[in-house]
C-alpha positions as CSV (number, residue, x, y, z in Angstrom):
1,M,-7.3,-20.0,2.0
2,L,-5.5,-17.1,0.0
3,K,-5.4,-17.8,-3.1
4,G,-5.3,-15.4,-6.5
5,V,-3.8,-12.0,-6.7
6,S,-7.3,-9.4,-7.1
7,F,-7.5,-6.3,-9.5
8,G,-9.1,-3.5,-10.0
9,S,-8.0,-2.8,-12.9
10,R,-4.6,-2.7,-14.6
11,M,-3.3,0.7,-13.8
12,V,-1.2,-2.2,-11.8
13,V,2.4,-1.5,-12.4
14,L,4.8,-4.1,-11.4
15,K,8.3,-3.8,-12.2
16,P,10.7,-6.2,-13.4
17,G,11.9,-8.2,-9.8
18,A,8.8,-7.3,-7.7
19,F,7.0,-10.0,-6.2
20,V,3.6,-9.9,-4.7
21,N,2.5,-12.9,-2.9
22,E,-1.3,-15.0,-3.0
23,G,-4.9,-12.7,-1.8
24,C,-3.4,-9.7,-2.2
25,Y,-6.2,-6.9,-3.8
26,F,-5.2,-3.8,-5.9
27,D,-8.7,-1.3,-5.6
28,G,-8.6,-0.4,-9.0
29,N,-9.3,2.9,-8.5
30,E,-5.6,4.9,-9.4
31,R,-2.0,3.1,-10.2
32,V,-0.1,1.2,-8.1
33,V,3.5,2.0,-9.4
34,I,5.6,-1.2,-7.3
35,G,9.7,-1.3,-7.3
36,R,11.5,-4.4,-7.5
37,A,9.9,-5.3,-4.1
38,A,7.8,-7.5,-2.4
39,V,5.0,-7.8,-0.5
40,A,3.5,-10.5,1.6
41,Q,0.7,-12.4,1.5
42,G,-3.5,-10.5,1.6
43,V,-1.6,-6.9,1.5
44,R,-3.9,-4.1,0.6
45,F,-3.6,-1.1,-2.0
46,V,-6.4,0.9,-1.2
47,T,-6.6,3.9,-4.3
48,S,-9.2,5.7,-3.0
49,T,-11.7,6.7,-0.6
50,H,-14.7,9.9,0.4
51,E,-14.8,13.3,1.6
52,I,-17.0,13.6,4.3
53,G,-20.5,14.1,3.3
54,P,-23.4,15.7,4.8
55,S,-24.9,14.6,7.7
56,E,-27.7,13.3,5.4
57,F,-25.3,10.2,3.8
58,R,-22.1,10.8,4.8
59,V,-20.1,9.1,2.6
60,G,-19.5,12.6,0.3
61,P,-16.9,12.4,-3.2
62,L,-14.7,10.2,-4.1
63,V,-11.4,10.2,-3.8
64,T,-8.5,9.0,-5.5
65,K,-4.5,9.1,-5.6
66,P,-1.7,6.7,-6.6
67,I,0.2,4.4,-4.4
68,H,4.3,4.3,-5.5
69,V,6.3,1.2,-4.0
70,G,9.8,2.3,-4.3
71,D,12.8,-0.9,-5.1
72,G,14.8,-3.0,-1.9
73,A,11.0,-2.2,-0.2
74,W,9.2,-5.0,2.1
75,I,5.5,-4.9,3.0
76,G,4.9,-7.5,5.6
77,A,1.3,-10.0,5.6
78,F,-2.3,-8.4,5.6
79,A,-0.8,-4.5,5.9
80,T,-3.2,-1.6,3.8
81,I,-1.5,1.1,2.1
82,L,-3.9,4.1,1.7
83,P,-5.0,6.6,-1.1
84,G,-2.1,8.9,-2.0
85,V,1.4,6.8,-0.2
86,T,4.9,6.4,-0.8
87,I,7.2,3.7,0.1
88,G,10.7,4.9,0.0
89,N,13.4,2.2,-1.7
90,G,14.7,0.0,1.0
91,A,11.4,0.7,3.0
92,I,10.3,-2.2,6.0
93,V,6.4,-1.5,6.2
94,A,5.4,-4.3,9.3
95,A,2.8,-6.8,8.8
96,G,-0.8,-5.9,9.7
97,S,0.1,-2.5,9.6
98,V,-2.5,0.3,7.8
99,V,-0.2,2.8,6.2
100,T,-1.4,6.2,5.4
101,R,1.3,7.8,5.9
102,D,4.4,8.3,3.2
103,V,7.1,5.9,4.1
104,E,10.9,7.8,4.3
105,P,13.4,5.0,2.5
106,N,15.4,2.8,4.9
107,T,13.1,2.9,7.7
108,V,10.6,0.5,9.1
109,H,7.1,1.6,9.9
110,G,3.9,-0.1,11.4
111,G,0.9,-0.7,13.8
112,V,-2.2,1.2,13.6
113,P,-1.9,3.5,11.9
114,A,1.5,2.6,11.2
115,R,4.4,4.8,12.4
116,L,8.2,5.3,12.6
117,I,9.7,2.2,14.0
118,R,13.2,2.2,13.3
119,S,15.9,3.8,11.0
120,L,17.5,1.6,8.7
121,E,21.2,1.7,7.1
122,G,20.4,2.5,4.3
């Protein structure tokens, strides 16, 4: 029952030719830039996390980092992209993956956490 896209702020930039399917979520705490790329349904862009606090209350100060998605990239359904990640031009993120680190251009990454599966021709 996916419907619209949720934008937590106006800090999302969709460049010409970008495609974002239904049910995607942008938390809005930091800038997200999506190039001429395809984002499948239900993808989450999470630009914030917290430092670890003391034992009395483990949630520490808020930390925000931008996310960038390069031209030609394809992000599979229900993937989660975490703070500070850059997805390179022509890269693929497999469905359901949790991306915690940068994805090099022209590669396929997948899993939880996402890891390199293979390289693609450029």
